[in-house]
C-alpha angles and dihedrals in degrees: 000000000000117000112237115219115228134192131205120224116202112193117164107306095342124095115186137176128223132188117220114237097226096164093054098039111015097161094044093047088049088053096048092046091050090052096053136145099045131159141170149110113341122221131204109219109228096184095048103047119229103010129123115198140182123203111241110238094222102092098222116006114182102255107180122191109270135145089358131178140162089208109077119182132202108292101022114137113201149167133218147131111279121199105261093231086077095048108038112354094184092065116112116275093246089070100081098171149012132210113241139179112215146165135212118229099176145041100249096066119130112156108230134197125198095289107007151013112292125221112232131193111249107217108163148006125229104238101173130040104010091141091060091062103068095064091046092050092052089048090052088052095048106032110003133250119235101223150344127211135196114198137169113264099181 
């Protein structure tokens, strides 16, 4: 029996567990695993619906297209390059995108770029605690949440 790698996402008062989808996205899962732990300021996407994301500290990780979709569902964990204007608008114009790790917590999510939907690499599925995320996500939108972290569980 193959051991499934899992990650923990701590976000405000929520703590959830996600399983990596290594059969569907082996390179992307290896990339995420190699980057963990990561933590920082969470952002709520306004253009994409119910998406929370964290900019990956590695300035340019090699995210290759894998297990991609433009239709995210609640509990999806994904990585992609987000147009920089939605992350840090004050950055220099030569910086066009930022790598992010994100999750969807609601049905109306569709990651958007400046002009169109963006395909994202689905790397995991939240298997414990998804219901905790909605309250924290709303709190982030209204009052702010100090940090989010993604760490290895096993």
